[in-house]
N, C-alpha and C positions, 0 to 999 in steps of 0.2 A: 512454379512458374513465376517469373519476375513480375512485379507490379507494372501495369501498363503495357505488357507484352501481349500482342495478339497471337492467338493460336489458330492454325489452319485446321479445318475439320476434314476428315476422311470418312466417306460414307461408302460402304460396300453395297453395290447393287448388282446382284447376280455375279457376272464376271467383269463388272465395270467398277471403277472408283470415281466418285465425284469429289474434286478437291477445290476448296474455296481459298480465297485470298492468295492466289498464286502470283508471284512477282517475277519469276523467270523460269524458263524451260531451256535446258541444254541437252544436246544430243552429242555424244562423243563420237570420235572416229572409230571405224572398225579396226581392231587390232587382233593379232594372233593371240590365242589363249594359252599357248605353251604346251598344249596336248593335241595339236593337229587340227584345231578348229579356229573359230573366230568369235569375237565378242564385241559388243558395244553397249553403252548404257544410255538411258533416258533419265534425266534428273529434273525433278520439280522442286523449286525453291519457293519459300513463303516470305513473310514479313521478316526483315533483318532483325537480328538480335542487336542489343545496344551498340556494340562496337565490333562484333564478330562477322558482320556481313550477312548476306541472305542465309536463312535457315533451311537446310535440306529437309524436305518433307518426305519425299519418296524417290528411290532410285530403283529402276527396273533394269536388270542386266539380261540381255538376250544373247544366245549363243547358237552357233550353227557350224557344221562342218564345211559349209560352202559360203564364201564371203558375200556373194551377191544375194544370198537369202536375207542378209541383214540390211539391204538397201531400204531406204524409207521413201515412200511416195507420199507427196502432199498435194493438196489442191494448189491452185495458183498462189504463189507466195506474194505477200505484200509487206515487205520490210521497209 
């Protein structure tokens, strides 16, 4: 690890992860997976590397045979 670079911690708690120092969360569009189903990803980014931009901490890819199964419901959004 480079000097002065923060590292995000991942802690497994049962079936949950607690991630610290999150700087960005991205959810991709639902796309066809090429085998008759659909896929989307949830990406969690941490502290940026020196010049490489935000560091990817975790990517979770979810897949289903039905596109609407991958819809994401959130509480009232406050962007």
